[in-house]
C-alpha positions in Angstrom: 100.8 -92.2 71.3 98.2 -92.4 68.8 98.5 -90.8 65.2 96.0 -89.8 62.0 97.4 -89.0 58.5 95.2 -85.8 57.4 97.0 -85.5 53.9 99.9 -87.3 51.6 101.8 -86.1 48.8 104.6 -87.3 46.7 106.7 -84.9 48.9 104.8 -84.5 52.2 102.7 -85.6 54.5 100.6 -84.0 57.6 99.7 -85.9 60.6 98.2 -85.0 64.5 99.6 -86.7 67.5 97.6 -87.6 70.4 99.2 -88.3 73.8 97.2 -89.9 76.8 97.5 -88.9 80.4 99.4 -92.0 81.1 101.7 -90.6 78.8 102.3 -87.0 79.8 102.7 -88.0 83.2 105.5 -90.5 82.8 107.3 -87.7 80.7 107.0 -85.3 82.9 108.6 -87.7 85.5 111.6 -87.9 82.9 111.5 -84.2 82.4 111.5 -83.6 86.1 114.8 -86.3 86.2 117.1 -83.8 83.7 115.8 -80.7 85.3 116.5 -81.4 89.2 119.9 -82.4 88.3 120.7 -78.1 88.2 118.0 -77.8 91.0 118.8 -77.6 95.0 116.2 -78.8 97.1 115.8 -78.1 100.6 117.1 -81.8 102.7 118.6 -83.4 99.6 121.5 -84.2 97.9 121.4 -82.2 94.2 119.6 -84.3 91.6 118.4 -86.7 94.4 114.8 -85.2 95.4 111.4 -87.3 94.6 109.7 -86.0 92.2 106.6 -84.5 94.7 109.2 -82.8 96.9 111.2 -81.1 94.4 108.3 -80.1 92.0 107.4 -76.3 94.0 111.3 -75.9 93.9 111.3 -76.9 89.8 108.3 -75.5 89.0 105.1 -77.7 87.5 105.2 -75.3 84.2 108.7 -75.8 83.7 108.1 -79.9 84.2 105.8 -79.9 81.5 106.8 -77.5 79.1 110.0 -80.0 79.2 107.6 -83.0 78.7 106.0 -81.5 76.2 109.4 -81.4 73.9 110.1 -84.9 75.3 107.1 -86.3 73.4 107.4 -84.3 70.9 110.5 -85.5 69.6 109.9 -89.2 70.4 106.4 -88.9 68.3 108.2 -88.0 65.4 110.2 -90.5 66.1 107.6 -93.4 66.0 105.7 -92.5 63.1 108.7 -92.0 61.1 109.6 -95.2 62.3 106.5 -96.8 61.5 105.8 -95.4 57.9 109.5 -95.8 56.6 109.3 -91.4 55.7 113.1 -90.0 55.8 112.2 -86.1 56.2 114.9 -83.9 54.0 114.1 -80.7 56.4 113.2 -79.4 59.8 109.5 -81.0 59.8 107.1 -78.5 61.5 105.0 -78.9 64.6 102.2 -77.1 66.0 100.7 -77.8 69.1 96.2 -77.7 68.7 95.7 -78.8 72.1 97.6 -79.0 76.0 96.2 -80.0 79.0 96.8 -82.5 81.8 95.0 -84.9 80.0 95.5 -84.7 76.6 98.4 -83.3 74.2 97.2 -83.3 70.4 100.0 -82.0 67.8 99.9 -81.9 64.1 103.7 -82.6 62.1 104.0 -81.3 58.5 107.3 -83.5 57.3 108.4 -82.9 53.7 110.7 -85.9 52.0 112.1 -86.5 48.6 109.4 -88.2 46.4 109.9 -92.0 45.1 111.4 -92.2 41.6 110.9 -94.3 38.8 112.7 -94.6 35.6 112.5 -96.8 32.9 116.4 -97.9 31.6 115.0 -100.7 30.0 115.5 -98.6 26.5 117.8 -96.6 24.9 117.6 -93.0 26.1 117.3 -90.4 22.6 119.6 -87.5 23.1 118.4 -84.7 20.8 121.1 -83.0 18.5 120.5 -79.7 17.2 123.2 -78.2 14.4 125.2 -75.5 15.7 124.7 -71.9 14.3 127.6 -72.5 12.2 127.4 -68.8 11.3 128.3 -67.3 14.6 131.8 -69.4 14.1 132.2 -68.3 10.9 131.8 -64.6 12.0 133.7 -64.7 14.9 137.0 -66.8 13.4 137.1 -64.4 10.1 137.3 -61.4 13.0 139.6 -63.1 14.4 141.8 -63.8 11.7 141.3 -60.1 11.0 143.0 -59.0 14.3 145.9 -61.4 13.7 146.6 -60.0 11.0 145.9 -56.1 11.5 149.2 -53.9 11.9 149.1 -51.1 14.5 151.6 -48.7 13.0 153.0 -45.4 14.9 151.7 -42.2 13.5 152.8 -38.1 14.1 149.2 -37.0 14.2 146.2 -36.5 16.6 145.0 -39.2 18.1 141.2 -40.3 16.7 138.6 -42.8 17.1 139.9 -46.1 17.1 143.5 -45.3 17.8 145.6 -47.7 20.5 147.4 -44.9 22.6 149.9 -45.5 25.2 150.1 -43.4 28.6 151.4 -42.7 31.8 148.9 -41.6 34.3 148.7 -41.2 37.8 146.4 -39.5 40.6 147.7 -35.8 41.9 148.8 -35.9 45.9 148.4 -39.9 45.6 150.3 -41.7 43.4 154.2 -41.7 43.6 155.0 -43.3 40.5 152.9 -43.3 37.2 150.8 -46.3 35.5 151.6 -47.5 32.1 148.5 -48.0 30.2 147.7 -49.4 26.2 144.4 -48.2 25.4 142.0 -48.5 22.0 139.8 -45.4 21.8 136.7 -46.1 21.8 136.8 -49.7 22.5 138.4 -49.8 26.1 136.8 -48.0 29.3 139.1 -46.0 31.2 138.5 -43.7 33.4 135.5 -40.6 33.2 135.5 -38.7 30.0 139.2 -39.6 29.1 137.9 -40.9 25.4 136.2 -37.5 24.4 138.9 -35.6 26.0 142.3 -37.5 24.8 140.7 -37.4 21.4 142.6 -34.7 19.5 145.9 -34.8 21.6 149.2 -35.7 20.4 152.1 -38.1 21.1 154.1 -36.1 24.1 151.0 -33.9 25.0 150.4 -33.6 29.1 146.5 -33.4 30.5 144.9 -33.9 33.9 140.9 -35.9 33.9 138.8 -34.7 36.6 137.4 -38.7 38.1 135.9 -38.9 41.4 137.0 -35.8 43.2 140.3 -36.4 42.0 142.4 -35.5 39.5 144.3 -38.0 36.9 147.2 -36.5 35.5 147.3 -38.4 31.8 151.0 -38.4 29.3 150.6 -39.4 26.2 153.5 -41.4 25.2 152.9 -42.7 21.4 149.8 -42.6 19.4 149.4 -45.8 16.5 146.9 -46.8 14.3 144.9 -49.9 12.9 145.7 -51.2 9.4 142.8 -53.4 9.4 142.8 -56.1 6.5 139.5 -56.1 5.1 137.6 -59.2 5.3 137.7 -60.8 1.2 139.6 -63.1 -0.9 142.7 -61.0 -0.1 142.2 -62.3 3.9 141.6 -65.6 2.8 145.2 -65.8 0.9 147.1 -64.7 3.8 145.5 -67.4 5.5 146.1 -70.2 3.2 143.0 -70.5 0.9 142.5 -69.9 -2.5 139.1 -67.6 -1.8 137.1 -66.5 0.7 134.2 -68.8 0.3 136.6 -72.0 0.9 138.0 -70.3 3.9 134.2 -70.0 5.4 133.9 -73.4 4.2 136.5 -75.0 6.2 135.1 -72.9 9.2 132.0 -74.5 8.8 133.2 -77.8 9.0 135.3 -77.5 11.4 132.5 -75.7 13.4 130.0 -78.8 12.4 132.6 -81.5 13.5 133.7 -79.7 17.2 130.2 -79.8 17.8 129.6 -83.2 16.9 132.8 -84.5 19.2 131.0 -81.8 22.1 127.9 -83.7 21.7 129.1 -87.1 21.5 131.4 -86.3 24.9 128.5 -84.8 26.6 126.2 -88.1 26.0 126.0 -89.1 29.4 125.5 -86.1 30.9 122.6 -84.9 28.5 120.8 -88.2 28.9 120.5 -87.0 32.4 119.3 -84.2 31.7 116.6 -86.0 29.0 115.5 -87.6 32.0 115.4 -85.0 34.5 113.4 -83.2 32.3 110.5 -86.1 31.9 110.6 -86.4 35.8 107.0 -85.6 37.0 107.4 -85.6 40.9 106.5 -83.2 43.7 109.6 -81.1 44.7 109.3 -80.6 48.5 108.5 -76.7 48.6 110.6 -76.0 51.9 113.9 -77.7 50.3 113.0 -75.4 47.7 112.6 -72.2 49.1 116.1 -73.4 51.4 118.4 -73.8 48.2 117.2 -70.4 47.1 117.7 -68.5 49.8 121.4 -70.0 50.6 122.0 -69.2 46.7 120.8 -66.2 46.9 123.4 -65.1 50.6 126.1 -66.4 49.1 125.3 -64.1 46.0 124.7 -61.3 48.5 128.0 -62.2 49.7 130.1 -62.4 47.0 128.5 -58.5 46.1 129.8 -57.5 49.1 133.4 -58.3 48.8 133.3 -55.9 46.1 131.3 -53.4 48.0 128.4 -53.7 46.7 124.9 -54.4 47.7 122.9 -57.4 45.2 119.8 -55.0 45.3 121.9 -52.8 43.3 123.1 -54.8 41.2 119.7 -56.3 40.1 118.5 -52.5 39.5 121.3 -52.1 37.0 120.1 -55.1 34.9 116.6 -54.6 35.2 115.6 -57.3 37.6 114.3 -57.5 40.9 114.7 -59.7 44.2 111.5 -61.6 42.9 112.7 -62.2 39.3 116.0 -63.7 40.5 114.0 -66.0 43.3 112.4 -66.5 40.3 115.6 -67.9 38.1 117.2 -68.9 41.1 114.0 -71.2 42.0 114.2 -72.9 38.6 117.7 -74.3 38.6 117.4 -75.3 41.6 114.4 -77.7 41.0 116.5 -78.6 37.9 119.3 -79.6 40.5 117.2 -81.9 42.5 115.3 -83.6 39.8 118.5 -84.5 38.1 120.0 -85.3 42.0 116.7 -88.0 42.2 117.5 -89.4 38.9 121.1 -89.9 39.9 120.5 -91.9 42.5 117.7 -93.6 40.6 120.4 -94.8 37.8 122.8 -95.5 40.5 120.1 -98.2 42.6 119.0 -99.5 39.1 122.7 -100.0 37.0 123.7 -101.9 40.4 126.7 -99.5 40.5 129.3 -100.4 42.5 132.7 -98.8 44.2 134.9 -101.2 45.8 137.9 -99.6 48.9 140.6 -100.3 46.1 139.0 -97.8 43.9 138.8 -95.5 46.2 142.7 -95.6 48.1 143.2 -95.8 44.2 141.2 -92.3 43.4 142.3 -91.1 46.8 146.3 -91.0 46.1 145.3 -89.6 42.5 143.7 -86.4 44.6 146.9 -86.3 47.7 149.2 -86.1 43.9 147.3 -83.7 42.1 147.4 -81.6 45.4 150.7 -82.1 46.0 150.3 -84.0 49.2 151.8 -87.3 48.1 154.1 -87.5 50.7 152.1 -86.0 53.6 150.1 -88.5 55.8 146.8 -87.4 55.1 144.8 -90.1 56.7 141.5 -91.4 54.5 138.9 -90.8 57.3 135.4 -92.2 57.1 133.9 -88.6 55.8 136.6 -88.2 52.6 136.3 -92.0 51.5 132.3 -91.3 51.4 132.5 -88.0 49.2 135.4 -90.4 47.0 132.7 -93.1 47.0 129.9 -90.4 45.9 132.2 -89.0 43.4 132.8 -92.5 41.7 129.2 -93.5 41.7 128.4 -90.4 39.9 130.9 -91.0 37.4 129.5 -94.5 37.0 126.1 -93.5 36.1 127.3 -90.8 33.7 128.8 -93.5 31.9 126.2 -95.7 32.3 123.6 -93.1 30.5 126.3 -92.2 28.2 126.8 -96.7 26.9 122.8 -96.4 26.6 121.9 -93.1 24.8 121.9 -92.6 21.3 122.2 -89.0 19.5 119.0 -88.4 17.3 119.1 -85.3 15.4 116.6 -82.8 15.0 114.0 -83.5 11.6 115.1 -81.5 9.3 119.1 -81.5 10.2 120.7 -83.2 7.9 
């Protein structure tokens, strides 16, 4: 076989192969040996007929087709071995010329790019000061809810009331179901909110919903006595005034954010290195990952009786825009995996059998299988080893990363 490289990039190589007549004839004989095992040739035991005698019964075209398949696979294998290339998706192959004396083919092979990461210095992880005002608002609302009283009232239902009801589908449900709803906030069925306003405790009525009638019985009506967010709320929470309470919430939010940043320093360092990575990502690998993710999403929607296209329309999105969103995530994940592999290699991280066995026993214990005779087979061993390597790589990055505050942040 002769081959010529036509194009080579960071993640793709295109090359042509040429097989001469002698190679084709040799493979035709090999192909014949395989095919003749299933063909009866008069005067010979199955599989024993000589090439020249069996060809008319097997068929020249069938033999040539099988020979070409053999050559295509052999050519690819020889090329990949010589060039030290490891495909990550099925290579494309096109036959350019097929005659008795020559076979010319073009292959397109995609592979993961080589990555070179400098781990000699500290990795700077940017720390962004949190928007504590959102935390303040959320915490104050939480406190307000906790001190809010809900008391029964003997009046017509108003928006914002908390109502206890029983409901059942007429002609279908044997027993009524119980629910407690805040009118105007909790979604129930149809135009329920509009109908129930003005009703009273003990009232019975029906709501039309999807060709069915829902019988409603009002059991109790309560109103919310909401505590205003002011100094009185702060005093109930144990503070002198509202400003002191707000400052305390801000301090806690900033401390929690700092601790979270410290805990996630390794993962953030991985993201920093991945974002800096300037390599060509194999297109077919990206498309394959996108297709698989969208198919999984499609399956999940079908479980609830919905098409993904309908869900996209509700969010003013299209399949193309979804693919672009997914593509961004896929590319980021692939880059992170490339960085992870390089970190493991450059940091000389290793995992021994004892670590694997200890982790295996922990998994058995966690899943209630400690007393079961679960074998530690090669597949499980490889999966556990990979998981430990990743944990060690993240720890390595954490130890070699520093948190840097954005300019202007105190």
